N, C-alpha and C positions, 0 to 999 in steps of 0.2 A: 346315906350321905352322898351329896353330889359334889364333885370336884369341878369348879368353874375357873376357867382362866380367860382373862380379857387382855387382848393385845391392842394397843393404840398405835396405829401406823401414822407416821407424819408428825408425831409430837415434836421431834427435833425442828421440823419446819415452822411449827407454831411458835416455839420458843425463839428461833431465829428471827421470825417475822415480828414478834413482840419486841425484841431488842432493837430491830431496825425502826419500828414505829416510834419507840421511845427516844432513839437518837434523833430522828427526824423532828419529833415534837419539841425536843430540847433546842435544836438548832433553829427551828422556825419561830418558836416562841422568843428566843433571844433576839432574832432579827426584828420581830414584831414589837417587842417591848422597847427595844432601842429606838425604833421609828417613832413610837408613842412618846417616849421621853424627849426625843428631839423636837417633836411638835409642840409639846407642853412648854419646853425651854424657849422655843422660838416665840410663842405667843406670850410668855411671861415677859421676855425682853421687849416685845412690841408694846405691851401695856405700861411698862415702866418708861419707855422712851416716848410714848405718845404725849402729845401736848394736851392742852385743855384741862389741866389740873386746876382745882378751885380752892386750894388751901391758902395759908398765910403767904405773904411775900416777905422774904428775908433780904436784907441788904448786907453785902460783904464789900465794904468800900464803895466802889462804883458799880459793882456787879449785883444784879437782882436775881433772885431765885424764887420761883413760885412752888411752894410745897404741895403735896397732895392733901386733900381733906380726908377725914375719917371715911373709910369704906372704899376709897379710890386706890388704884394701884400706886405704889411709891413713885414719886417724881425723881427723875434722874438729876443729880447735881454734879457729881464728879465722874460718873460712869463706872465707879467701883462695884456697885451691885450687879449691873448687867455683865461686866467683865468677869465676875466671880461665878457666873452660871456656866456649868458644863454638864455634858452628858458622858457617862463612862459605862463600860460593860463590866459587870461584876458577876463572877461566876456563880455565886450563891443566889443572887436575886435577879439575874439576867441583865437588867439595865437600871441605872440610877441617874436621876437628875440631881446634881449637886450644886448647892450655892454656898460657896466657901467664904462667908462673911458672918461674923458674930451677930450682926444686927438684922440679918435677913429674917430669922424666925420672929424676932421682936416686931419687925414690920408686918409680917404675916398675920400674926395673932394678936398683936398689941401687947401693952404692958400695963402696970397699974397707973402709969402717967401718960399713956398714949393710946388712942384708939387704933385698931387694926387698919392696915393698908394692904389688903390682900392682893396677891398677884398669882401665886401658884395654884390655889384652890380654884379661882375663876378660870384659869387656863385649862385646868383639867375638866371642869364642868363644861366649858365651851367646846371641848373636844370629845366629850363623852361618847356620843354616837360613833364618831370616827374611830375612837380607841376600840370600842366593842367590835366594829366591823374589821378592824385591822387584826385583832386577836383571833377573831373567828376565821379570817382568811389564813392565818398562820397555821391554825389547827387543821383546817381543810387541806392546805398544801402539805403539811406534814403527814396526814393520813394517806393522802394519795401517793406520796413519795415512799412511805414505809411499807407499802403492799409488796 
């Protein structure tokens, strides 16, 4: 029988380095996802506030409002939808774009009585390449920091 003993030197440095890398990844991803959510929220707001909607025209006394047509981003009427959009940091999911109105989801996906007027999904699609680059940069930065 042969007695074999293996000693690994520097294991404490590997564990410490791994913890530093994880911390750096968490921090950089939080920054990156926040930046992505901000960009999506900005483009969401721009699409809602942009003119050129082609839906029905409603009259409220002397005031006219042109609604969006199905498939277009919602048309801003009172500003309530745009003012309800915010980006916040959430520890569980890094960052969240929040739209604090009941009807935002109904506008985004439609209802049984109304076709969708999407703004969030198009904003994400419009920024897809930039989002991928931003998250890749976050990971690259984190890995270089954690060494």
